[in-house]
The first five atom37 places (N, CA, C, CB, O) and aatype in JSON, in Angstrom:
{
  "aatype": [20, 20, 20, 20, 20, 20, 20, 20, 20, 20, 20, 20, 20, 20, 20, 20, 20, 20, 20, 20, 20, 20, 20, 20, 20, 20, 20, 20, 20, 20, 20, 20, 20, 20, 20, 20, 20, 20, 20, 20, 20, 20, 20, 20, 20, 20, 20, 20, 20, 20, 20, 20, 20, 20, 20, 20, 20, 20, 20, 20, 20, 20, 20, 20, 20, 20, 20, 20, 20, 20, 20, 20, 20, 20, 20, 20, 20, 20, 20, 20, 20, 20, 20, 20, 20, 20, 20, 20, 20, 20, 20, 20, 20, 20, 20, 20, 20, 20, 20, 20, 20, 20, 20, 20, 20, 20, 20, 20, 20, 20, 20, 20, 20, 20, 20, 20, 20, 20, 20, 20, 20, 20, 20, 20, 20, 20, 20, 20, 20, 20, 20, 20, 20, 20, 20, 20, 20, 20, 20],
  "atom_mask": [
    [1, 1, 1, 1, 1],
    [1, 1, 1, 1, 1],
    [1, 1, 1, 1, 1],
    [1, 1, 1, 1, 1],
    [1, 1, 1, 1, 1],
    [1, 1, 1, 1, 1],
    [1, 1, 1, 1, 1],
    [1, 1, 1, 1, 1],
    [1, 1, 1, 1, 1],
    [1, 1, 1, 1, 1],
    [1, 1, 1, 1, 1],
    [1, 1, 1, 1, 1],
    [1, 1, 1, 1, 1],
    [1, 1, 1, 1, 1],
    [1, 1, 1, 1, 1],
    [1, 1, 1, 1, 1],
    [1, 1, 1, 1, 1],
    [1, 1, 1, 1, 1],
    [1, 1, 1, 1, 1],
    [1, 1, 1, 1, 1],
    [1, 1, 1, 1, 1],
    [1, 1, 1, 1, 1],
    [1, 1, 1, 1, 1],
    [1, 1, 1, 1, 1],
    [1, 1, 1, 1, 1],
    [1, 1, 1, 1, 1],
    [1, 1, 1, 1, 1],
    [1, 1, 1, 1, 1],
    [1, 1, 1, 1, 1],
    [1, 1, 1, 1, 1],
    [1, 1, 1, 1, 1],
    [1, 1, 1, 1, 1],
    [1, 1, 1, 1, 1],
    [1, 1, 1, 1, 1],
    [1, 1, 1, 1, 1],
    [1, 1, 1, 1, 1],
    [1, 1, 1, 1, 1],
    [1, 1, 1, 1, 1],
    [1, 1, 1, 1, 1],
    [1, 1, 1, 1, 1],
    [1, 1, 1, 1, 1],
    [1, 1, 1, 1, 1],
    [1, 1, 1, 1, 1],
    [1, 1, 1, 1, 1],
    [1, 1, 1, 1, 1],
    [1, 1, 1, 1, 1],
    [1, 1, 1, 1, 1],
    [1, 1, 1, 1, 1],
    [1, 1, 1, 1, 1],
    [1, 1, 1, 1, 1],
    [1, 1, 1, 1, 1],
    [1, 1, 1, 1, 1],
    [1, 1, 1, 1, 1],
    [1, 1, 1, 1, 1],
    [1, 1, 1, 1, 1],
    [1, 1, 1, 1, 1],
    [1, 1, 1, 1, 1],
    [1, 1, 1, 1, 1],
    [1, 1, 1, 1, 1],
    [1, 1, 1, 1, 1],
    [1, 1, 1, 1, 1],
    [1, 1, 1, 1, 1],
    [1, 1, 1, 1, 1],
    [1, 1, 1, 1, 1],
    [1, 1, 1, 1, 1],
    [1, 1, 1, 1, 1],
    [1, 1, 1, 1, 1],
    [1, 1, 1, 1, 1],
    [1, 1, 1, 1, 1],
    [1, 1, 1, 1, 1],
    [1, 1, 1, 1, 1],
    [1, 1, 1, 1, 1],
    [1, 1, 1, 1, 1],
    [1, 1, 1, 1, 1],
    [1, 1, 1, 1, 1],
    [1, 1, 1, 1, 1],
    [1, 1, 1, 1, 1],
    [1, 1, 1, 1, 1],
    [1, 1, 1, 1, 1],
    [1, 1, 1, 1, 1],
    [1, 1, 1, 1, 1],
    [1, 1, 1, 1, 1],
    [1, 1, 1, 1, 1],
    [1, 1, 1, 1, 1],
    [1, 1, 1, 1, 1],
    [1, 1, 1, 1, 1],
    [1, 1, 1, 1, 1],
    [1, 1, 1, 1, 1],
    [1, 1, 1, 1, 1],
    [1, 1, 1, 1, 1],
    [1, 1, 1, 1, 1],
    [1, 1, 1, 1, 1],
    [1, 1, 1, 1, 1],
    [1, 1, 1, 1, 1],
    [1, 1, 1, 1, 1],
    [1, 1, 1, 1, 1],
    [1, 1, 1, 1, 1],
    [1, 1, 1, 1, 1],
    [1, 1, 1, 1, 1],
    [1, 1, 1, 1, 1],
    [1, 1, 1, 1, 1],
    [1, 1, 1, 1, 1],
    [1, 1, 1, 1, 1],
    [1, 1, 1, 1, 1],
    [1, 1, 1, 1, 1],
    [1, 1, 1, 1, 1],
    [1, 1, 1, 1, 1],
    [1, 1, 1, 1, 1],
    [1, 1, 1, 1, 1],
    [1, 1, 1, 1, 1],
    [1, 1, 1, 1, 1],
    [1, 1, 1, 1, 1],
    [1, 1, 1, 1, 1],
    [1, 1, 1, 1, 1],
    [1, 1, 1, 1, 1],
    [1, 1, 1, 1, 1],
    [1, 1, 1, 1, 1],
    [1, 1, 1, 1, 1],
    [1, 1, 1, 1, 1],
    [1, 1, 1, 1, 1],
    [1, 1, 1, 1, 1],
    [1, 1, 1, 1, 1],
    [1, 1, 1, 1, 1],
    [1, 1, 1, 1, 1],
    [1, 1, 1, 1, 1],
    [1, 1, 1, 1, 1],
    [1, 1, 1, 1, 1],
    [1, 1, 1, 1, 1],
    [1, 1, 1, 1, 1],
    [1, 1, 1, 1, 1],
    [1, 1, 1, 1, 1],
    [1, 1, 1, 1, 1],
    [1, 1, 1, 1, 1],
    [1, 1, 1, 1, 1],
    [1, 1, 1, 1, 1],
    [1, 1, 1, 1, 1],
    [1, 1, 1, 1, 1],
    [1, 1, 1, 1, 1],
    [1, 1, 1, 1, 1]
  ],
  "atom_positions": [
    [[-2.07, -16.16, -15.05], [-1.93, -16.38, -16.61], [-3.58, -15.86, -16.62], [-1.43, -18.28, -17.32], [-4.14, -15.67, -17.7]],
    [[-4.19, -15.69, -15.51], [-5.3, -14.36, -14.95], [-4.83, -13.2, -15.32], [-5.51, -14.14, -13.31], [-5.14, -12.51, -16.29]],
    [[-3.92, -13.0, -14.34], [-3.58, -11.6, -14.27], [-2.97, -11.33, -14.92], [-3.16, -11.1, -13.44], [-2.96, -10.1, -14.84]],
    [[-1.88, -11.83, -16.19], [-1.55, -10.97, -16.75], [-2.12, -10.16, -17.86], [-0.76, -11.31, -16.9], [-1.73, -9.09, -18.34]],
    [[-3.58, -11.27, -18.29], [-4.51, -10.79, -19.33], [-5.51, -10.39, -18.67], [-4.93, -11.68, -20.36], [-6.57, -10.41, -19.28]],
    [[-5.53, -10.0, -17.47], [-5.99, -8.33, -16.81], [-6.21, -7.08, -16.45], [-6.01, -8.07, -16.51], [-7.09, -6.26, -16.19]],
    [[-3.99, -7.42, -16.63], [-3.48, -6.33, -16.33], [-3.58, -5.84, -17.37], [-2.37, -6.26, -15.81], [-3.99, -4.68, -17.45]],
    [[-3.17, -6.75, -18.77], [-2.94, -5.99, -19.82], [-4.21, -5.62, -20.38], [-2.11, -6.62, -20.72], [-4.32, -4.92, -21.39]],
    [[-4.87, -5.94, -19.91], [-6.92, -4.96, -20.61], [-7.16, -3.85, -19.84], [-8.85, -6.03, -20.24], [-8.22, -3.23, -19.75]],
    [[-6.31, -3.68, -19.38], [-6.56, -2.32, -18.15], [-5.41, -1.86, -18.63], [-6.61, -2.55, -16.21], [-4.78, -1.9, -17.58]],
    [[-4.41, -1.33, -19.66], [-3.27, -1.31, -19.98], [-3.76, -0.85, -21.27], [-2.44, -2.48, -19.78], [-3.44, 0.28, -21.63]],
    [[-4.61, -1.68, -22.13], [-4.85, -1.51, -23.32], [-6.54, -0.2, -23.33], [-4.98, -3.28, -23.98], [-7.36, -0.05, -24.23]],
    [[-6.5, 0.14, -22.64], [-7.27, 1.16, -21.82], [-7.45, 2.46, -22.11], [-6.82, 1.24, -20.72], [-8.15, 3.32, -21.58]],
    [[-6.22, 2.46, -23.61], [-5.59, 4.17, -23.42], [-5.04, 4.92, -22.27], [-6.6, 5.11, -23.66], [-4.74, 6.11, -22.36]],
    [[-4.88, 4.01, -20.83], [-4.55, 4.92, -19.98], [-5.14, 5.81, -19.69], [-3.77, 5.3, -20.13], [-4.6, 6.84, -19.29]],
    [[-6.44, 5.65, -19.82], [-7.19, 6.51, -18.83], [-7.32, 6.28, -17.58], [-8.29, 6.65, -19.12], [-7.81, 7.07, -16.78]],
    [[-6.89, 5.14, -17.34], [-7.38, 4.98, -15.68], [-7.0, 5.98, -14.6], [-6.81, 3.66, -15.06], [-5.77, 5.86, -14.65]],
    [[-7.1, 6.42, -14.15], [-5.8, 6.45, -13.17], [-4.73, 5.91, -12.01], [-5.97, 7.04, -12.81], [-5.06, 5.03, -11.22]],
    [[-3.99, 6.26, -12.01], [-3.22, 5.24, -11.11], [-3.16, 4.99, -10.15], [-2.37, 5.19, -11.04], [-2.12, 4.4, -9.83]],
    [[-4.21, 5.25, -9.07], [-4.6, 4.46, -7.92], [-5.44, 3.39, -9.03], [-5.59, 5.4, -6.52], [-4.85, 2.35, -9.33]],
    [[-6.89, 3.66, -9.65], [-7.63, 2.66, -9.89], [-7.09, 1.8, -10.68], [-8.68, 2.98, -10.28], [-7.98, 1.23, -11.3]],
    [[-6.02, 1.41, -10.97], [-5.02, 0.91, -11.24], [-4.4, -0.03, -10.68], [-4.48, 1.57, -11.34], [-4.32, -1.17, -11.15]],
    [[-3.86, 0.35, -9.56], [-3.64, -0.07, -8.45], [-4.1, -1.3, -7.29], [-3.79, 0.8, -8.17], [-3.76, -2.41, -6.88]],
    [[-5.09, -0.28, -7.12], [-6.43, -0.89, -6.65], [-7.31, -2.33, -7.7], [-7.48, 0.59, -6.63], [-8.22, -2.97, -7.18]],
    [[-6.93, -2.58, -8.9], [-7.64, -3.36, -9.26], [-6.61, -4.81, -9.41], [-8.36, -2.74, -10.45], [-7.09, -5.95, -9.43]],
    [[-4.98, -4.49, -9.5], [-4.06, -5.18, -9.31], [-3.86, -5.9, -8.02], [-3.22, -4.51, -9.59], [-3.71, -7.11, -7.86]],
    [[-3.89, -4.77, -6.95], [-4.28, -5.78, -5.61], [-5.14, -6.15, -5.41], [-4.22, -5.52, -4.54], [-5.14, -6.84, -4.39]],
    [[-6.15, -6.06, -5.99], [-7.62, -7.01, -5.84], [-7.39, -8.53, -6.55], [-9.1, -6.13, -6.8], [-8.06, -9.43, -6.04]],
    [[-6.52, -8.92, -7.69], [-6.21, -9.3, -8.72], [-5.47, -10.11, -8.27], [-5.84, -8.55, -9.57], [-5.43, -11.14, -8.93]],
    [[-4.73, -10.08, -7.24], [-3.79, -10.69, -6.34], [-4.23, -11.4, -5.39], [-3.06, -9.9, -5.8], [-4.02, -12.6, -5.52]],
    [[-4.57, -11.18, -4.81], [-5.74, -10.91, -3.69], [-6.94, -12.19, -3.91], [-6.56, -9.13, -4.01], [-7.48, -12.25, -5.02]],
    [[-7.31, -13.14, -2.9], [-8.41, -14.08, -3.06], [-10.17, -12.98, -3.09], [-8.22, -15.37, -1.46], [-10.43, -12.4, -2.03]],
    [[-10.85, -12.86, -3.89], [-11.41, -12.03, -3.55], [-13.08, -13.12, -3.43], [-11.11, -10.68, -4.59], [-14.2, -13.17, -3.93]],
    [[-12.28, -13.77, -2.46], [-13.93, -14.92, -2.39], [-13.92, -14.92, -0.78], [-13.79, -17.13, -3.22], [-14.61, -15.57, 0.0]],
    [[-12.63, -13.73, -0.47], [-12.55, -13.63, 1.48], [-12.11, -12.7, 1.72], [-11.71, -14.58, 2.43], [-10.92, -12.42, 1.54]],
    [[-13.16, -11.81, 2.32], [-13.3, -10.67, 3.29], [-12.71, -10.63, 4.6], [-14.54, -10.48, 3.52], [-12.88, -11.53, 5.42]],
    [[-11.98, -9.55, 4.82], [-11.82, -8.73, 6.06], [-12.46, -7.55, 6.43], [-10.7, -8.41, 6.15], [-12.57, -6.47, 5.86]],
    [[-13.05, -8.17, 8.04], [-13.68, -7.46, 8.56], [-13.37, -6.91, 10.01], [-14.64, -7.97, 8.4], [-13.12, -7.55, 11.03]],
    [[-13.48, -5.15, 9.77], [-12.91, -4.91, 11.03], [-13.33, -3.78, 11.89], [-11.67, -4.8, 10.84], [-14.19, -3.24, 11.2]],
    [[-13.24, -3.08, 13.03], [-14.15, -2.83, 13.5], [-15.46, -3.21, 14.12], [-14.15, -2.44, 13.03], [-16.56, -2.68, 13.99]],
    [[-14.86, -4.83, 15.2], [-16.38, -4.85, 15.19], [-16.4, -4.96, 16.38], [-17.22, -5.86, 14.44], [-15.36, -4.85, 17.03]],
    [[-17.75, -5.23, 17.02], [-18.23, -5.1, 18.84], [-17.02, -6.37, 19.25], [-20.53, -5.75, 19.39], [-16.87, -7.35, 18.52]],
    [[-16.42, -6.21, 20.21], [-16.49, -7.09, 21.07], [-17.38, -8.99, 20.88], [-17.11, -6.1, 22.04], [-17.2, -10.18, 20.6]],
    [[-18.7, -7.56, 21.43], [-19.29, -8.9, 21.41], [-19.89, -9.83, 20.14], [-20.28, -8.73, 22.23], [-20.75, -10.69, 20.34]],
    [[-19.43, -9.59, 19.07], [-19.35, -10.5, 17.75], [-18.73, -11.68, 17.93], [-18.65, -9.89, 16.64], [-17.55, -11.95, 18.13]],
    [[-19.68, -12.32, 17.82], [-19.44, -14.43, 17.19], [-19.34, -14.73, 16.01], [-20.69, -15.58, 17.38], [-19.95, -14.26, 15.06]],
    [[-18.34, -15.74, 16.03], [-18.44, -16.29, 14.64], [-20.53, -16.29, 14.04], [-17.56, -18.27, 14.84], [-21.15, -15.72, 13.14]],
    [[-20.8, -17.05, 14.89], [-22.39, -17.47, 14.38], [-22.95, -16.19, 14.05], [-23.45, -18.26, 15.59], [-23.65, -16.28, 13.05]],
    [[-22.87, -14.6, 14.69], [-23.68, -13.51, 14.25], [-22.66, -13.14, 13.18], [-24.12, -12.33, 15.39], [-23.06, -12.54, 12.18]],
    [[-21.38, -13.46, 13.32], [-20.75, -12.62, 11.45], [-21.45, -13.61, 10.72], [-18.59, -12.65, 10.79], [-22.46, -13.0, 10.36]],
    [[-21.55, -15.02, 10.2], [-21.98, -15.58, 9.28], [-23.51, -15.39, 9.07], [-21.55, -16.76, 9.41], [-24.08, -15.57, 8.0]],
    [[-24.06, -15.04, 10.15], [-25.73, -13.97, 10.18], [-25.82, -13.22, 8.93], [-25.83, -12.56, 11.53], [-26.34, -13.44, 7.83]],
    [[-25.1, -12.19, 9.5], [-25.06, -10.69, 8.67], [-24.98, -10.89, 7.53], [-23.99, -9.71, 8.9], [-25.82, -10.45, 6.76]],
    [[-23.27, -12.05, 6.86], [-23.25, -11.86, 5.48], [-23.95, -12.94, 5.01], [-21.94, -11.74, 4.89], [-23.79, -12.93, 3.79]],
    [[-24.65, -13.88, 5.34], [-24.81, -14.67, 4.9], [-25.89, -14.05, 3.71], [-25.02, -15.61, 5.86], [-25.48, -14.25, 2.57]],
    [[-26.85, -13.54, 3.78], [-27.47, -12.86, 2.35], [-27.12, -12.25, 1.65], [-28.24, -12.27, 2.27], [-27.79, -11.44, 1.0]],
    [[-25.71, -12.49, 1.57], [-24.78, -12.09, -0.49], [-24.47, -13.21, -0.62], [-23.05, -10.95, -0.91], [-23.55, -13.21, -1.44]],
    [[-24.78, -14.65, -0.16], [-24.33, -15.85, -0.44], [-23.89, -16.76, -0.03], [-23.87, -15.86, -0.88], [-23.93, -16.64, 1.19]],
    [[-23.4, -17.8, -0.33], [-23.24, -19.2, 0.63], [-21.57, -18.27, 1.55], [-22.78, -21.35, -0.77], [-20.63, -17.97, 0.8]],
    [[-21.49, -18.04, 2.58], [-20.91, -18.25, 3.56], [-20.2, -20.31, 3.29], [-22.17, -17.75, 4.87], [-20.78, -21.39, 3.2]],
    [[-18.2, -19.71, 3.28], [-18.19, -20.94, 4.21], [-17.21, -21.17, 5.08], [-18.22, -22.04, 3.56], [-16.74, -22.23, 5.49]],
    [[-16.9, -19.84, 5.37], [-16.51, -19.9, 6.76], [-16.85, -18.06, 7.54], [-14.58, -20.48, 6.72], [-17.03, -17.06, 6.85]],
    [[-16.87, -18.07, 9.0], [-16.41, -16.91, 9.07], [-16.33, -16.71, 10.98], [-17.47, -15.86, 8.08], [-17.1, -16.57, 11.92]],
    [[-15.51, -16.76, 10.83], [-14.18, -16.15, 11.69], [-14.19, -15.27, 12.26], [-13.18, -15.84, 11.2], [-14.22, -14.2, 11.65]],
    [[-14.15, -15.28, 13.97], [-13.18, -14.04, 14.37], [-12.14, -14.29, 14.88], [-13.61, -13.16, 15.22], [-11.82, -15.47, 15.01]],
    [[-11.43, -13.4, 15.25], [-9.94, -13.63, 15.58], [-10.48, -12.95, 16.84], [-8.5, -12.93, 14.56], [-11.27, -12.01, 16.94]],
    [[-9.72, -13.82, 17.98], [-9.46, -14.4, 18.88], [-7.87, -13.65, 20.09], [-9.38, -15.79, 18.07], [-6.67, -13.55, 19.84]],
    [[-8.29, -13.46, 20.76], [-6.02, -13.0, 21.66], [-6.18, -13.61, 22.43], [-5.18, -11.3, 22.52], [-6.77, -13.55, 23.51]],
    [[-5.17, -14.88, 21.45], [-4.66, -15.99, 22.61], [-4.62, -16.08, 23.8], [-3.7, -16.24, 22.63], [-4.97, -17.09, 24.41]],
    [[-4.09, -14.82, 24.43], [-3.9, -15.03, 25.84], [-4.59, -14.34, 26.97], [-2.71, -14.83, 26.04], [-4.16, -14.14, 28.1]],
    [[-6.39, -13.82, 26.17], [-7.47, -13.02, 26.61], [-8.69, -13.53, 26.86], [-7.68, -12.12, 25.85], [-9.2, -13.32, 27.96]],
    [[-9.44, -14.37, 25.78], [-9.43, -14.64, 25.38], [-10.81, -14.17, 24.39], [-8.95, -15.37, 25.9], [-11.81, -14.48, 23.75]],
    [[-9.7, -12.93, 25.0], [-10.87, -12.2, 24.01], [-10.56, -12.01, 22.19], [-11.05, -10.46, 24.69], [-9.57, -12.21, 21.48]],
    [[-12.29, -11.4, 21.86], [-12.37, -10.96, 20.46], [-10.57, -9.35, 20.53], [-14.72, -10.12, 20.16], [-10.02, -8.39, 21.07]],
    [[-10.65, -10.36, 19.44], [-9.57, -8.55, 18.26], [-9.63, -6.94, 18.08], [-9.83, -8.53, 16.62], [-8.91, -5.95, 18.14]],
    [[-11.55, -7.54, 17.71], [-11.84, -6.7, 16.72], [-12.11, -6.82, 15.49], [-11.19, -6.09, 16.68], [-12.78, -6.0, 14.87]],
    [[-11.48, -8.14, 14.85], [-12.1, -8.02, 13.16], [-12.07, -9.77, 13.41], [-10.76, -7.07, 11.43], [-12.09, -10.68, 14.24]],
    [[-11.99, -9.35, 11.75], [-13.27, -11.48, 11.46], [-12.56, -11.92, 9.62], [-16.59, -10.95, 11.08], [-11.91, -11.19, 8.88]],
    [[-12.82, -12.72, 9.49], [-13.25, -12.71, 7.73], [-14.1, -13.67, 8.27], [-12.05, -13.19, 6.18], [-14.43, -14.29, 9.28]],
    [[-14.46, -13.31, 6.04], [-15.6, -14.19, 6.2], [-14.96, -14.64, 4.59], [-17.46, -13.43, 6.53], [-14.53, -13.9, 3.71]],
    [[-15.09, -16.05, 4.61], [-15.03, -16.36, 3.48], [-16.56, -16.67, 2.46], [-14.16, -17.41, 3.67], [-17.66, -16.67, 3.01]],
    [[-16.41, -16.92, 0.96], [-17.62, -16.78, 0.28], [-17.01, -18.29, -0.19], [-18.01, -15.31, -0.87], [-15.9, -18.8, -0.05]],
    [[-18.68, -18.9, -1.0], [-18.5, -19.37, -2.08], [-17.7, -18.97, -3.45], [-19.46, -19.49, -2.22], [-16.66, -19.57, -3.73]],
    [[-18.28, -17.8, -4.43], [-17.73, -17.49, -5.21], [-17.37, -15.5, -5.18], [-18.51, -18.21, -6.26], [-18.24, -14.72, -4.8]],
    [[-16.75, -15.29, -5.39], [-16.64, -13.95, -5.7], [-17.1, -12.73, -6.06], [-16.27, -13.94, -6.12], [-16.57, -11.62, -6.06]],
    [[-18.65, -13.27, -6.5], [-19.35, -11.92, -7.35], [-19.83, -11.91, -5.51], [-20.94, -12.15, -9.21], [-19.43, -10.92, -4.9]],
    [[-20.74, -13.11, -4.59], [-20.95, -13.29, -3.71], [-19.99, -12.32, -2.4], [-20.96, -14.56, -3.91], [-20.57, -11.76, -1.47]],
    [[-18.89, -12.3, -2.53], [-18.21, -11.81, -1.61], [-17.99, -9.86, -2.33], [-16.7, -13.0, -1.4], [-17.58, -8.9, -1.68]],
    [[-18.46, -9.89, -3.86], [-17.75, -8.55, -4.02], [-19.13, -7.53, -3.78], [-16.89, -8.37, -5.75], [-19.0, -6.3, -3.74]],
    [[-20.53, -8.23, -3.62], [-21.88, -8.0, -3.85], [-22.16, -7.21, -2.03], [-22.83, -9.77, -4.37], [-22.83, -6.27, -1.58]],
    [[-20.9, -8.58, -1.28], [-20.94, -7.65, 0.42], [-20.59, -6.55, 0.51], [-20.11, -8.07, 1.56], [-21.15, -5.54, 0.94]],
    [[-19.37, -6.8, -0.03], [-18.87, -5.74, 0.22], [-19.08, -4.42, 0.03], [-18.15, -5.87, -0.04], [-18.72, -3.49, 0.74]],
    [[-19.7, -4.41, -1.0], [-20.34, -2.56, -1.72], [-21.25, -3.01, -0.55], [-21.29, -2.09, -3.91], [-20.49, -3.05, 0.42]],
    [[-22.66, -3.42, -0.11], [-23.33, -3.42, 0.77], [-22.72, -2.83, 2.38], [-23.73, -4.68, 0.64], [-23.06, -1.88, 3.09]],
    [[-21.8, -3.77, 2.49], [-21.94, -3.82, 4.24], [-20.32, -2.9, 5.0], [-21.94, -6.06, 4.86], [-19.9, -2.63, 6.12]],
    [[-19.77, -2.64, 3.21], [-18.59, -1.56, 4.47], [-19.02, -0.45, 5.01], [-17.22, -0.87, 3.86], [-19.11, 0.35, 4.07]],
    [[-19.34, 0.09, 6.04], [-19.59, 1.37, 6.69], [-20.63, 0.85, 7.06], [-19.63, 2.72, 6.0], [-21.19, 1.86, 7.49]],
    [[-21.51, -0.15, 7.26], [-22.61, -0.25, 8.06], [-22.42, -1.55, 9.58], [-23.85, -0.68, 6.84], [-21.89, -2.64, 9.83]],
    [[-23.52, -0.14, 10.43], [-23.08, -0.97, 11.84], [-23.79, -2.66, 11.69], [-23.89, 0.01, 13.5], [-24.37, -3.43, 10.92]],
    [[-23.16, -2.49, 13.27], [-23.66, -4.31, 13.09], [-22.68, -4.59, 14.5], [-22.95, -5.5, 11.1], [-21.46, -4.48, 14.63]],
    [[-23.6, -4.95, 15.36], [-23.98, -4.39, 16.95], [-23.21, -3.7, 17.4], [-24.11, -5.26, 18.0], [-22.07, -3.87, 17.83]],
    [[-24.03, -2.67, 17.29], [-23.85, -1.43, 17.31], [-22.02, -0.57, 17.08], [-24.57, -1.24, 18.68], [-21.64, 0.29, 17.88]],
    [[-21.08, -1.07, 15.82], [-20.24, -0.77, 15.81], [-20.44, -0.46, 14.15], [-19.36, -1.58, 16.51], [-20.92, -1.49, 13.68]],
    [[-20.29, 0.35, 13.29], [-19.96, 0.8, 11.74], [-18.57, -0.03, 11.95], [-19.82, 2.8, 11.26], [-17.77, 0.03, 12.88]],
    [[-18.55, -0.82, 10.78], [-17.61, -2.25, 10.01], [-16.9, -2.01, 9.34], [-18.11, -3.23, 9.22], [-17.43, -1.01, 8.86]],
    [[-15.52, -2.18, 8.56], [-15.1, -1.66, 7.52], [-15.55, -3.39, 6.72], [-13.33, -0.9, 7.64], [-15.93, -4.51, 7.05]],
    [[-15.27, -2.8, 5.82], [-15.33, -4.57, 4.91], [-14.39, -4.25, 3.3], [-17.7, -5.19, 4.3], [-14.74, -3.43, 2.44]],
    [[-13.02, -5.27, 3.23], [-11.96, -5.18, 2.16], [-11.58, -6.38, 1.92], [-10.82, -4.4, 2.44], [-11.5, -7.11, 2.9]],
    [[-11.25, -6.9, 0.68], [-10.64, -7.59, 0.59], [-9.67, -8.03, 1.11], [-10.58, -7.5, 0.04], [-8.67, -7.41, 0.77]],
    [[-9.42, -9.1, 2.03], [-8.75, -9.95, 2.98], [-7.4, -9.98, 1.9], [-9.65, -11.58, 3.44], [-7.62, -10.47, 0.79]],
    [[-6.26, -9.56, 2.14], [-5.14, -9.52, 1.92], [-3.6, -11.0, 2.28], [-5.16, -8.26, 2.6], [-2.5, -10.86, 2.82]],
    [[-4.04, -11.8, 1.9], [-2.93, -13.34, 2.4], [-1.14, -13.06, 3.37], [-2.32, -14.27, 0.38], [0.03, -12.81, 3.07]],
    [[-1.72, -13.24, 4.27], [0.03, -13.19, 4.93], [1.35, -14.45, 3.78], [-0.15, -14.15, 7.24], [1.54, -15.54, 3.24]],
    [[1.79, -13.22, 4.08], [3.63, -13.64, 3.19], [3.79, -14.96, 4.21], [5.52, -12.0, 3.5], [3.57, -15.05, 5.42]],
    [[4.25, -15.93, 3.24], [4.87, -17.62, 3.3], [5.37, -17.24, 4.36], [6.01, -18.41, 2.12], [5.61, -16.05, 4.6]],
    [[5.71, -18.68, 5.54], [6.71, -18.69, 6.52], [5.62, -18.56, 7.55], [7.93, -17.54, 6.46], [5.85, -19.13, 8.62]],
    [[4.31, -17.83, 7.39], [4.05, -17.81, 8.85], [4.55, -16.03, 9.06], [5.15, -19.22, 9.85], [5.0, -15.3, 8.17]],
    [[4.27, -15.59, 10.73], [4.51, -14.73, 11.01], [5.96, -14.32, 11.31], [3.78, -14.66, 11.69], [6.19, -13.2, 11.77]],
    [[6.65, -14.91, 11.13], [8.28, -14.81, 11.29], [8.71, -14.17, 9.96], [9.11, -16.39, 11.51], [9.25, -13.06, 9.99]],
    [[8.5, -14.78, 8.84], [9.08, -14.97, 7.2], [9.76, -13.69, 7.41], [7.85, -15.04, 5.64], [10.57, -13.49, 6.51]],
    [[9.7, -12.26, 8.74], [10.54, -11.26, 7.71], [11.5, -10.76, 9.09], [9.4, -9.72, 6.7], [11.88, -9.64, 9.44]],
    [[11.68, -12.02, 9.65], [12.86, -11.73, 11.24], [11.88, -12.09, 12.17], [13.59, -9.83, 11.71], [12.36, -12.63, 13.17]],
    [[10.45, -11.94, 12.18], [9.53, -12.03, 13.33], [10.05, -11.26, 14.45], [9.31, -13.44, 13.76], [10.22, -10.09, 14.11]],
    [[10.36, -11.48, 15.69], [10.28, -9.76, 16.73], [11.43, -8.56, 16.35], [10.73, -10.1, 18.72], [11.56, -7.48, 16.92]],
    [[11.76, -8.78, 15.87], [12.56, -7.87, 15.82], [13.36, -6.91, 16.43], [12.23, -7.55, 15.44], [13.46, -7.29, 17.6]],
    [[13.89, -6.06, 16.31], [14.91, -5.04, 16.83], [16.32, -5.19, 16.74], [14.73, -4.85, 18.1], [16.85, -6.11, 16.12]],
    [[16.98, -4.25, 17.4], [18.82, -4.67, 17.33], [19.06, -5.04, 18.76], [20.09, -3.17, 16.87], [18.53, -4.33, 19.61]],
    [[19.68, -5.91, 19.09], [19.72, -6.52, 20.01], [21.9, -5.98, 20.57], [19.06, -8.3, 19.43], [22.44, -6.44, 21.58]],
    [[22.51, -5.12, 19.69], [23.5, -4.48, 20.0], [24.47, -5.24, 19.61], [23.54, -4.11, 21.19], [25.54, -4.69, 19.39]],
    [[24.34, -6.97, 19.39], [25.47, -7.55, 18.97], [25.44, -7.44, 17.73], [25.68, -8.75, 19.35], [24.56, -6.94, 17.04]],
    [[27.38, -8.4, 17.1], [27.88, -8.92, 16.08], [26.88, -8.89, 15.18], [28.42, -10.08, 16.28], [25.84, -8.23, 15.14]],
    [[27.5, -9.99, 14.23], [26.99, -10.18, 12.94], [26.83, -11.88, 13.53], [28.12, -9.66, 11.39], [25.98, -12.66, 13.11]],
    [[27.53, -12.09, 14.23], [26.97, -13.53, 14.99], [26.45, -13.52, 15.84], [27.66, -14.39, 15.41], [26.47, -14.66, 16.3]],
    [[25.49, -12.38, 16.92], [25.21, -12.68, 17.86], [25.61, -12.21, 19.4], [25.36, -13.57, 17.57], [24.95, -11.99, 20.41]],
    [[27.09, -12.16, 19.05], [28.28, -11.9, 20.3], [28.53, -10.21, 21.04], [29.93, -12.34, 19.48], [29.34, -9.3, 20.81]],
    [[27.66, -10.35, 21.79], [27.22, -8.68, 22.4], [28.41, -8.08, 22.09], [26.85, -8.4, 24.23], [29.55, -8.54, 22.2]],
    [[27.95, -6.71, 21.58], [28.87, -5.88, 20.81], [30.02, -5.38, 22.92], [27.53, -4.03, 19.52], [31.25, -5.41, 22.81]],
    [[29.84, -5.26, 23.41], [30.16, -4.74, 24.59], [29.51, -2.85, 24.56], [31.99, -5.02, 24.72], [30.34, -1.99, 24.87]],
    [[28.82, -2.65, 24.38], [28.38, -1.77, 24.45], [27.83, -1.11, 26.15], [27.59, -2.04, 23.47], [27.29, -0.01, 26.24]]
  ]
}
């Protein structure tokens, strides 16, 4: 319901909003505005360092660096969750492009994963050369 009222208010502005602004607004409204994606992180950045870097903007409920499960090494990105939307917005504005542990980081609103997990859209993908029943086509 909130989404439709926000969309309606955007449309009532006599169409004076560029299409890219409208698309950005819709994208932000359809995602959680309390969760930020942080990219371009130094491999030495840990959860605590990430939390400390963002805690000046409000109550950080979680800061998580994403780790490669095979190597145990950071994948160079993470997520920061705030208690409220306003804190997340302030952090995004202030921290996007700033330096953290020697790297300029990218900050944006996090997009939720499609339901069904990583295999929701076919998982591994690729064509195996079989027919529709999974049998070898004999190529």
